[in-house]
C-alpha positions as CSV (number, residue, x, y, z in Angstrom):
1,M,-91.0,102.3,5.2
2,G,-94.3,102.3,7.2
3,R,-95.8,105.5,8.5
4,A,-95.5,106.3,12.3
5,R,-98.5,106.9,14.4
6,I,-98.1,109.6,17.2
7,V,-100.2,109.4,20.2
8,V,-100.2,112.3,22.6
9,H,-100.8,111.6,26.3
10,E,-101.1,113.9,29.2
11,N,-97.9,114.4,31.0
12,P,-97.8,112.8,34.4
13,G,-98.7,115.1,37.3
14,P,-96.4,116.4,40.0
15,G,-94.6,113.7,41.9
16,S,-94.9,111.2,39.1
17,V,-92.0,108.8,38.6
18,P,-89.9,109.4,35.5
19,F,-89.4,106.5,33.2
20,S,-86.7,105.5,30.7
21,I,-87.0,106.7,27.2
22,L,-87.9,104.1,24.7
23,P,-86.9,104.4,21.1
24,N,-90.4,105.5,20.0
25,R,-91.4,107.4,23.2
26,F,-90.3,110.9,24.2
27,C,-91.9,114.0,25.8
28,C,-92.7,117.5,24.6
29,P,-92.1,119.8,27.6
30,N,-93.3,123.0,26.1
31,R,-96.8,121.7,25.8
32,G,-96.8,119.4,28.9
33,L,-97.4,116.3,26.7
34,V,-95.8,113.0,26.3
35,V,-95.4,112.0,22.6
36,E,-95.4,108.3,21.8
37,V,-94.5,107.3,18.3
38,C,-96.4,104.2,17.4
39,G,-94.8,102.7,14.4
40,T,-91.5,103.2,12.8
41,L,-90.0,106.7,12.4
42,K,-87.5,107.6,9.8
43,A,-84.0,106.9,10.8
44,P,-82.8,110.6,11.2
45,L,-85.8,111.4,13.4
46,Q,-85.4,108.3,15.5
47,C,-81.7,109.0,16.0
48,L,-82.4,112.5,17.0
49,A,-85.0,111.6,19.5
50,Q,-82.7,109.1,21.1
51,A,-79.8,111.5,21.2
52,I,-81.8,114.1,23.3
53,P,-81.5,113.7,27.0
54,V,-85.2,114.2,27.9
55,R,-86.5,114.3,31.4
56,F,-90.1,114.4,32.4
57,Y,-91.6,117.4,33.8
58,S,-94.9,118.0,35.3
59,F,-96.7,120.9,33.7
60,P,-99.5,122.2,35.6
61,P,-102.8,122.6,33.8
62,P,-104.3,124.1,32.0
63,Y,-102.5,123.0,29.0
64,K,-103.6,123.5,25.7
65,T,-105.9,120.9,24.3
66,P,-104.8,119.8,20.9
67,L,-106.9,121.0,18.1
68,L,-108.5,118.8,15.5
69,S,-106.4,120.5,12.9
70,D,-103.3,119.5,14.8
71,L,-104.4,116.0,14.9
72,T,-105.1,116.0,11.3
73,M,-101.5,116.9,10.5
74,S,-99.3,114.2,9.2
75,Q,-97.5,112.0,11.7
76,E,-94.0,113.2,10.6
77,E,-94.9,116.8,10.9
78,V,-96.3,116.3,14.4
79,A,-93.2,114.4,15.4
80,I,-90.9,117.0,13.9
81,E,-92.8,119.8,15.6
82,A,-92.6,118.1,18.9
83,I,-88.9,117.3,18.5
84,K,-88.2,120.9,17.6
85,H,-89.9,122.2,20.8
86,A,-88.0,119.6,22.8
87,L,-84.7,120.6,21.2
88,K,-85.4,124.3,22.0
89,A,-86.1,123.5,25.6
90,L,-83.1,121.3,25.9
91,K,-80.9,123.9,24.4
92,K,-82.1,126.5,26.9
93,R,-81.6,124.1,29.7
94,H,-78.2,123.1,28.4
95,L,-77.1,126.7,28.2
96,V,-78.2,127.3,31.7
97,E,-76.5,124.3,33.1
98,E,-73.4,124.9,31.0
99,G,-73.1,128.3,32.4
100,A,-73.6,127.0,35.9
101,H,-71.0,124.2,35.5
102,A,-68.4,126.1,33.4
103,P,-66.1,127.1,36.3
104,A,-66.1,123.6,37.7
105,Y,-65.5,122.1,34.2
106,I,-62.6,124.4,33.6
107,A,-61.1,123.5,37.0
108,L,-61.5,119.9,36.4
109,S,-60.3,119.9,32.8
110,R,-56.9,121.2,33.6
111,P,-55.5,118.2,35.5
112,I,-57.3,115.9,33.0
113,I,-55.5,117.3,30.1
114,S,-52.2,117.0,31.8
115,Q,-52.9,113.5,32.6
116,G,-54.3,112.6,29.2
117,S,-51.0,111.4,27.8
118,E,-50.3,109.3,30.9
119,W,-53.8,107.9,30.7
120,K,-53.4,107.3,27.0
121,E,-50.1,105.4,27.6
122,K,-51.8,103.4,30.4
123,A,-54.8,102.7,28.1
124,E,-52.4,101.4,25.4
125,N,-50.6,99.3,28.0
126,L,-53.9,98.1,29.2
127,E,-55.0,97.4,25.6
128,M,-51.8,95.4,25.1
129,E,-52.4,93.6,28.3
130,L,-56.0,93.0,27.2
131,Q,-54.8,91.6,23.9
132,Q,-52.4,89.4,25.7
133,C,-55.2,88.3,28.0
134,Y,-57.3,87.6,24.9
135,K,-54.5,85.5,23.4
136,A,-54.0,83.7,26.7
137,Q,-57.8,83.3,26.9
138,S,-57.8,81.8,23.4
139,R,-55.0,79.4,24.3
140,L,-56.7,78.6,27.5
141,S,-59.9,78.0,25.6
142,E,-58.1,75.7,23.2
143,Q,-56.6,73.9,26.1
144,L,-60.0,73.8,27.8
145,V,-61.5,72.2,24.6
146,V,-58.7,69.6,24.5
147,E,-59.1,69.0,28.3
148,V,-62.8,68.7,27.9
149,A,-62.4,66.2,25.0
150,E,-59.8,64.3,27.1
151,S,-62.1,64.5,30.1
152,R,-65.0,63.1,28.0
153,A,-62.8,60.3,26.7
154,L,-61.5,59.6,30.2
155,K,-65.1,59.6,31.4
156,A,-66.1,57.1,28.7
157,S,-63.1,55.0,29.5
158,L,-63.9,55.2,33.2
159,Q,-67.4,54.1,32.5
160,E,-66.1,51.2,30.4
161,K,-63.7,50.2,33.1
162,E,-66.4,50.5,35.7
163,T,-68.6,48.2,33.6
164,A,-65.6,45.8,33.2
165,M,-65.0,46.0,36.9
166,A,-68.6,45.2,37.6
167,E,-68.5,42.2,35.3
168,M,-65.2,41.1,36.8
169,E,-66.7,41.4,40.3
170,K,-69.6,39.3,39.1
171,E,-67.2,36.7,37.6
172,M,-65.1,36.9,40.8
173,T,-68.2,36.2,42.9
174,Q,-69.1,33.3,40.6
175,T,-65.5,32.0,40.8
176,R,-65.5,32.3,44.5
177,D,-68.7,30.3,44.7
178,E,-67.3,27.7,42.3
179,C,-64.1,27.6,44.4
180,S,-66.2,27.0,47.5
181,R,-68.1,24.2,45.8
182,L,-64.8,22.7,44.4
183,K,-63.3,23.0,47.9
184,A,-66.2,21.1,49.4
185,D,-65.9,18.5,46.6
186,L,-62.2,18.2,47.2
187,E,-62.8,17.6,50.9
188,E,-65.3,14.9,50.1
189,K,-62.8,13.4,47.6
190,V,-60.0,13.5,50.1
191,K,-62.2,11.7,52.6
192,A,-63.1,9.1,49.9
193,L,-59.4,8.8,49.0
194,E,-58.5,8.2,52.6
195,L,-61.1,5.5,52.8
196,V,-59.9,3.9,49.6
197,L,-56.3,4.1,50.8
198,G,-57.4,2.4,53.9
199,E,-59.2,-0.3,52.0
200,R,-56.2,-0.6,49.7
201,E,-53.9,-1.3,52.7
202,E,-56.3,-3.9,53.9
203,L,-56.5,-5.5,50.5
204,K,-52.8,-5.3,50.2
205,A,-52.4,-7.2,53.4
206,Q,-55.0,-9.7,52.3
207,L,-53.2,-10.0,48.9
208,E,-49.9,-10.7,50.7
209,Q,-51.5,-13.4,52.8
210,L,-53.2,-14.9,49.7
211,T,-49.8,-14.7,47.8
212,I,-48.2,-16.6,50.5
213,R,-51.0,-19.2,50.5
214,A,-50.8,-19.4,46.7
215,T,-47.1,-19.9,46.8
216,N,-47.5,-22.7,49.3
217,A,-50.3,-24.2,47.2
218,E,-48.2,-23.9,44.1
219,A,-45.4,-25.8,45.7
220,E,-47.8,-28.4,47.0
221,N,-49.4,-28.6,43.6
222,K,-46.0,-29.1,42.0
223,K,-45.3,-31.9,44.4
224,L,-48.7,-33.5,43.6
225,V,-48.2,-33.1,39.9
226,D,-44.9,-34.8,40.1
227,R,-46.4,-37.6,42.1
228,W,-49.3,-37.8,39.6
229,M,-47.0,-37.9,36.6
230,L,-45.0,-40.6,38.3
231,Q,-48.3,-42.5,38.9
232,K,-49.4,-41.9,35.3
233,M,-46.2,-43.2,34.0
234,Q,-46.6,-46.3,36.0
235,D,-50.2,-46.6,34.9
236,A,-49.1,-46.1,31.3
237,E,-46.6,-48.9,31.6
238,R,-49.2,-51.3,33.1
239,L,-51.6,-50.2,30.3
240,N,-49.1,-50.8,27.6
241,E,-48.5,-54.3,29.0
242,A,-52.3,-54.9,29.1
243,N,-52.6,-53.6,25.5
244,A,-49.8,-55.9,24.4
245,L,-51.6,-58.8,26.0
246,Y,-54.9,-57.7,24.5
247,E,-53.4,-57.4,20.9
248,D,-51.9,-60.8,21.3
249,M,-55.3,-62.2,22.3
250,I,-57.0,-60.4,19.3
251,E,-54.5,-62.0,17.0
252,R,-55.2,-65.4,18.5
253,L,-58.9,-64.8,18.1
254,K,-58.5,-63.7,14.5
255,A,-56.6,-66.9,13.8
256,S,-59.2,-69.1,15.4
257,G,-62.2,-67.0,14.3
258,L,-63.1,-68.8,11.1
259,E,-62.9,-72.2,12.7
260,K,-65.2,-71.0,15.6
261,L,-67.7,-69.5,13.2
262,A,-68.0,-72.7,11.3
263,R,-68.4,-74.7,14.5
264,E,-70.9,-72.3,16.2
265,Q,-73.3,-71.6,13.3
266,V,-76.5,-73.3,14.4
267,D,-80.1,-72.2,13.6
268,G,-79.0,-68.9,12.1
269,I,-77.2,-67.8,15.3
270,V,-73.5,-66.9,15.3
271,R,-71.7,-66.1,18.6
272,R,-68.3,-64.9,19.6
273,S,-67.6,-65.7,23.2
274,E,-64.4,-63.7,23.8
275,E,-64.2,-60.2,25.2
276,G,-65.6,-57.7,22.8
277,A,-67.6,-60.4,21.0
278,E,-70.8,-59.6,19.2
279,F,-74.1,-61.4,19.4
280,F,-76.7,-61.0,16.7
281,S,-79.7,-62.9,15.4
282,E,-82.1,-62.7,12.5
283,S,-83.8,-59.4,12.5
284,T,-87.6,-58.9,12.6
285,V,-89.4,-56.2,10.7
286,P,-90.9,-53.8,13.3
287,S,-94.4,-52.6,13.0
288,V,-95.5,-51.2,16.4
289,C,-94.1,-48.3,18.5
290,K,-93.3,-49.8,21.9
291,H,-92.1,-46.6,23.6
292,R,-92.3,-42.9,22.9
293,I,-89.7,-41.0,24.9
294,N,-89.2,-37.2,25.2
295,A,-85.5,-37.6,25.4
296,H,-83.9,-34.2,24.6
297,E,-85.0,-30.6,24.4
298,G,-84.3,-28.9,21.1
299,G,-83.9,-32.1,19.1
300,C,-82.0,-35.3,19.0
301,A,-79.5,-35.9,16.1
302,S,-77.9,-39.2,17.0
303,I,-78.9,-42.6,18.6
304,M,-77.1,-46.0,18.8
305,F,-77.3,-49.3,20.8
306,E,-74.6,-50.7,23.0
307,N,-72.8,-53.7,21.5
308,N,-74.5,-57.1,22.5
309,S,-77.1,-55.1,24.5
310,G,-80.5,-53.6,24.1
311,R,-79.5,-50.4,26.0
312,L,-80.1,-47.3,23.8
313,I,-77.8,-44.2,23.8
314,S,-79.0,-40.8,22.6
315,G,-77.4,-37.4,22.2
316,G,-79.2,-34.1,21.6
317,Q,-79.2,-30.4,21.3
318,D,-79.3,-30.0,25.1
319,R,-75.6,-31.1,25.3
320,S,-76.3,-34.3,27.2
321,I,-75.8,-38.0,26.5
322,K,-78.6,-40.3,27.9
323,M,-78.7,-44.1,28.2
324,W,-82.2,-45.8,28.1
325,D,-83.5,-49.3,28.8
326,S,-85.2,-50.2,25.6
327,T,-87.2,-52.8,27.3
328,T,-88.9,-50.5,29.8
329,G,-88.2,-47.1,28.1
330,S,-86.7,-45.8,31.4
331,L,-83.7,-43.6,31.7
332,S,-80.7,-45.5,33.2
333,Q,-77.9,-43.0,33.1
334,S,-77.0,-39.5,31.9
335,L,-73.6,-38.1,30.9
336,F,-72.8,-34.4,31.0
337,G,-69.8,-32.3,30.1
338,C,-70.3,-31.7,26.4
339,L,-69.9,-28.0,25.4
340,G,-72.0,-28.1,22.3
341,S,-74.8,-30.0,20.5
342,V,-74.2,-33.7,20.0
343,L,-74.1,-34.4,16.2
344,D,-72.9,-38.0,16.2
345,L,-72.1,-40.9,18.7
346,A,-69.8,-43.9,18.8
347,I,-69.1,-46.6,21.4
348,T,-66.1,-48.8,21.8
349,H,-66.7,-52.5,21.2
350,D,-66.2,-53.3,24.9
351,N,-69.0,-50.7,25.8
352,R,-66.6,-48.9,28.2
353,S,-66.3,-45.6,26.4
354,I,-68.7,-43.3,24.5
355,I,-67.4,-40.7,22.1
356,A,-69.6,-37.7,21.0
357,A,-69.0,-35.4,18.1
358,S,-69.9,-31.9,19.1
359,S,-70.7,-28.5,17.5
360,S,-68.1,-27.0,19.9
361,N,-65.3,-28.3,17.5
362,N,-64.3,-31.0,20.0
363,L,-64.8,-34.7,20.7
364,F,-65.7,-35.8,24.2
365,V,-64.9,-39.3,25.5
366,W,-66.8,-40.6,28.6
367,D,-66.0,-43.5,30.8
368,V,-69.4,-45.3,31.1
369,N,-68.8,-46.8,34.5
370,S,-67.8,-43.6,36.2
371,G,-69.9,-41.2,34.0
372,R,-67.0,-38.8,33.8
373,V,-65.3,-37.2,30.8
374,R,-62.1,-39.2,30.2
375,H,-60.7,-37.2,27.2
376,T,-61.5,-34.0,25.3
377,L,-60.0,-34.3,21.9
378,T,-59.2,-30.9,20.4
379,G,-57.8,-30.1,17.0
380,H,-60.7,-29.4,14.7
381,T,-61.5,-25.8,13.8
382,D,-65.2,-26.3,13.0
383,K,-68.1,-28.4,14.2
384,V,-67.4,-32.1,14.3
385,C,-70.2,-33.9,12.5
386,A,-69.2,-37.6,12.4
387,V,-67.3,-40.1,14.5
388,D,-66.6,-43.8,14.6
389,V,-64.5,-46.3,16.6
390,S,-62.4,-49.1,15.1
391,K,-64.1,-52.5,15.2
392,V,-60.8,-54.2,15.9
393,S,-59.3,-52.0,18.7
394,S,-61.0,-49.6,21.1
395,R,-57.9,-47.5,20.8
396,H,-58.4,-45.8,17.4
397,V,-61.2,-43.2,16.7
398,V,-61.8,-41.4,13.4
399,S,-63.7,-38.0,13.1
400,A,-64.8,-35.6,10.4
401,A,-65.5,-31.9,10.8
402,Y,-66.6,-29.0,8.6
403,D,-63.0,-27.7,8.5
404,R,-62.4,-30.2,5.5
405,T,-60.4,-32.6,7.6
406,I,-60.6,-36.2,8.8
407,K,-58.6,-36.9,11.9
408,V,-57.4,-40.2,13.4
409,W,-57.1,-40.3,17.2
410,D,-55.4,-42.5,19.7
411,L,-57.5,-42.8,22.8
412,Q,-54.7,-44.1,24.9
413,K,-52.5,-41.2,24.1
414,G,-55.3,-38.7,23.9
415,F,-54.1,-36.9,20.7
416,C,-54.4,-36.9,16.9
417,T,-52.1,-39.4,15.1
418,N,-53.1,-38.5,11.5
419,T,-54.9,-35.8,9.6
420,I,-56.5,-36.1,6.1
421,M,-57.3,-32.9,4.3
422,F,-59.7,-32.7,1.3
423,H,-61.5,-30.0,-0.6
424,S,-65.0,-31.3,0.2
425,N,-66.5,-31.5,3.7
426,C,-67.2,-34.9,5.1
427,N,-70.7,-35.5,6.5
428,A,-70.5,-39.2,7.6
429,L,-67.8,-41.9,7.9
430,C,-67.2,-45.4,9.3
431,F,-64.4,-47.9,9.8
432,S,-64.0,-51.0,7.7
433,T,-64.2,-54.4,9.5
434,D,-60.4,-54.8,9.6
435,G,-59.9,-51.2,11.0
436,L,-57.5,-50.3,8.2
437,T,-59.8,-48.4,5.9
438,I,-62.0,-45.4,6.4
439,C,-65.2,-45.0,4.3
440,S,-66.3,-41.3,4.0
441,G,-69.3,-39.6,2.4
442,H,-68.9,-36.0,1.3
443,V,-70.9,-32.9,0.4
444,D,-70.0,-33.3,-3.2
445,G,-71.9,-36.7,-3.3
446,N,-68.8,-38.9,-3.6
447,L,-67.9,-42.0,-1.5
448,R,-64.2,-42.2,-0.7
449,L,-62.0,-44.9,0.9
450,W,-58.8,-43.9,2.8
451,D,-55.9,-45.7,4.2
452,I,-55.8,-45.0,8.0
453,Q,-52.1,-45.3,8.4
454,T,-50.9,-43.3,5.3
455,G,-53.9,-41.1,4.9
456,K,-53.9,-41.7,1.1
457,L,-57.0,-41.9,-1.0
458,L,-57.6,-45.5,-2.0
459,S,-60.6,-45.1,-4.3
460,E,-63.7,-43.0,-4.8
461,V,-67.0,-43.2,-6.6
462,A,-69.7,-40.7,-7.5
463,A,-72.4,-42.2,-5.2
464,H,-75.1,-39.5,-5.4
465,S,-75.9,-36.2,-7.2
466,L,-76.2,-34.3,-3.9
467,A,-74.5,-34.4,-0.5
468,I,-74.2,-37.7,1.3
469,T,-75.7,-37.7,4.8
470,S,-75.1,-41.2,6.1
471,V,-72.5,-44.0,5.7
472,S,-73.3,-47.4,7.3
473,L,-71.3,-50.7,7.1
474,S,-73.0,-54.0,7.0
475,R,-72.3,-56.6,9.7
476,N,-70.3,-58.8,7.4
477,G,-68.3,-55.7,6.3
478,N,-68.8,-56.3,2.5
479,V,-71.5,-53.7,1.8
480,V,-71.7,-50.0,2.7
481,L,-75.0,-48.1,2.7
482,T,-75.1,-44.4,1.7
483,S,-78.0,-41.9,2.0
484,S,-78.1,-38.6,0.3
485,R,-80.0,-35.3,0.0
486,D,-81.2,-36.6,-3.4
487,N,-83.6,-38.8,-1.4
488,S,-82.0,-42.0,-2.5
489,H,-80.2,-44.8,-0.6
490,N,-77.5,-46.9,-2.3
491,L,-75.7,-50.1,-1.4
492,F,-72.0,-50.4,-2.6
493,D,-69.7,-53.3,-2.6
494,I,-66.8,-52.0,-0.5
495,R,-64.2,-54.0,-2.5
496,S,-65.2,-52.7,-6.0
497,L,-67.4,-49.8,-5.1
498,E,-70.1,-51.1,-7.5
499,V,-73.7,-50.3,-6.8
500,C,-75.5,-53.3,-5.4
501,G,-78.9,-51.7,-5.0
502,T,-80.8,-48.4,-5.0
503,F,-83.7,-47.6,-2.8
504,R,-86.1,-44.7,-3.0
505,T,-89.8,-43.9,-2.8
506,T,-92.0,-41.0,-3.5
507,G,-92.7,-40.0,0.1
508,S,-89.2,-40.5,1.4
509,R,-87.3,-37.2,1.8
510,V,-84.0,-36.9,3.7
511,A,-84.4,-34.3,6.4
512,S,-80.9,-32.9,7.0
513,N,-77.2,-33.2,6.1
514,W,-76.8,-35.6,9.0
515,S,-79.8,-37.9,8.6
516,R,-78.6,-41.4,9.5
517,S,-80.0,-44.6,8.0
518,C,-79.0,-48.1,9.1
519,I,-78.8,-51.8,8.0
520,S,-80.4,-54.6,10.0
521,P,-78.0,-56.9,11.9
522,D,-78.8,-59.8,9.5
523,D,-78.1,-57.5,6.5
524,N,-81.6,-58.1,5.0
525,H,-83.3,-54.8,5.6
526,I,-82.7,-51.0,5.4
527,A,-84.4,-48.4,7.6
528,A,-84.4,-44.7,6.8
529,G,-86.3,-41.7,8.3
530,S,-88.1,-39.1,6.3
531,A,-88.9,-35.4,6.6
532,D,-92.6,-36.2,6.9
533,G,-92.0,-38.1,10.2
534,S,-92.3,-41.6,8.6
535,I,-89.8,-44.4,8.7
536,Y,-89.4,-46.6,5.6
537,I,-88.1,-50.1,5.7
538,W,-86.9,-51.8,2.5
539,S,-86.0,-55.4,1.8
540,I,-82.5,-55.6,0.4
541,S,-83.2,-58.8,-1.6
542,K,-86.5,-57.6,-3.0
543,G,-85.9,-53.9,-3.2
544,D,-89.4,-53.2,-2.0
545,I,-90.8,-51.3,1.0
546,V,-91.9,-53.9,3.6
547,S,-93.1,-51.5,6.3
548,T,-93.8,-47.8,6.9
549,L,-93.7,-46.7,10.5
550,K,-95.6,-43.5,11.5
551,E,-95.4,-42.1,15.0
552,H,-93.2,-39.0,14.8
553,T,-94.7,-35.6,14.2
554,A,-91.3,-34.0,13.2
555,P,-88.7,-34.9,10.6
556,V,-86.8,-38.1,11.5
557,L,-83.1,-37.6,11.8
558,C,-81.6,-41.0,12.8
559,C,-82.4,-44.7,12.8
560,A,-80.5,-47.4,14.6
561,W,-81.0,-51.2,14.8
562,S,-80.1,-53.2,17.9
563,G,-77.3,-55.8,17.3
564,L,-79.6,-58.3,18.9
565,G,-82.0,-58.0,15.9
566,K,-84.6,-55.9,17.8
567,P,-85.7,-53.3,18.6
568,L,-85.4,-50.5,16.0
569,A,-85.0,-47.0,17.4
570,S,-85.6,-43.6,15.8
571,T,-85.4,-40.0,16.8
572,D,-86.7,-36.6,15.4
573,K,-86.1,-32.9,15.5
574,N,-88.3,-32.5,18.5
575,G,-86.1,-34.7,20.6
576,V,-88.6,-37.6,20.7
577,V,-87.1,-41.2,20.6
578,C,-89.3,-44.1,19.6
579,T,-88.6,-47.8,19.9
580,W,-90.2,-50.2,17.4
581,T,-90.9,-54.0,17.7
């Protein structure tokens, strides 16, 4: 324990204010000093100093000035000495005061003693009450803790709910705005709906009027159809009568034909003077291009001449049929109504009807005089690539399509009378002279002959190694010319299907699957176009090329010789038609 340091001060003078005693500060009245202990006293001394009720007194000077020997004493001794003097003074004062207060003390102590037991009992009761209060206080404290925890939880919950309420208010504001916008939209929609309903009522009224008009028109149309059917029936009866008369006349012509041919053969000219008769003369080998005509846009696949006439007929990719004057090269007539590209043409022997094979899977029949479509023959399921008309009757037409069928049509009835089906597509065909046999050239390179009435295959021959592109019958009907993608041209005897001649040359190349070659009217020459734009003419008797015509700049697709012996016509992929003399 550290040693205490005692500092002695002069005691305050008279009238000075007493101050409270600190644990290390007390006074020494017998010397008129204030003793301050700086440091830590031993515990007994400290307790003693604190236990003494000390008051400050003012001691008048002179007081004894401490000696150096006193200052040199140990701190404990000085403290003890001071305390002893203080105790002595206190005892004296205590005895004096005790003597002065003894009577009053005795008087006061008597009732206190009598009341001590009562006070003790009250103190016990109060202590018990205090304990109960303490218990109640502990319970209340626990309750308070629980309430505080609950209050905090409720406060947190309240904050969360307030946050949720704020969010809900925000959403409600947005919803209110959305509701206002939707209400405005609804009002606009209601106005539009009212307008539409008004228009609907107007349209309904118009529809009722149109329905009434349509009902009336339908009734009138029915009447007209009935009248038209009655008229058609009458026309059909008259036509049947005319056909019967015509067939009788044909039979008579056939019976007298040989006799007339023998009588009328003079200077190489043979003439048939009855209706449908044909005129032809000895053909000349052409060498000069007389006319170059831009006939069709996109190409021209088929050309032919009218019977006994020099008028040229062409059909092209632009879905039109055009008739040209071969003498002047001018356009004389155009026929429209075809729904696809024209791939082949045929004309009845009386020059009254033109039939076109179309890529639209149909055949179209025009009346030349009126320029209108007379029939649309439907039944094929793919593009129709070949067509021909019977040389005996203008009534029967045969067609071939890429649906592997050959169909026979009756132009008077306007529908198909027979269908021949085969595994190989037919590219070209023609009627025999008697009109009872069909000659067809197929993709497999075979030439086949069919019976028109039964549809049976009569005979066939492997004519070429590749697809046949053209089949042409000679004027006398005894020889058929075939052209093929193998770039050769063969002549067959139609009765035995034996090869009569083969024609080919180095530069001659067949341009497409529907490239058409032809035989001259006098059956002496063959004309065929080439992919290089040239036209090669062979002599049948010699088997040599007698002329090569060059005017086209595109592959030549078709050649046709006029029945009068001249001119020769040709067409190419650019739609250019050339006439040669």
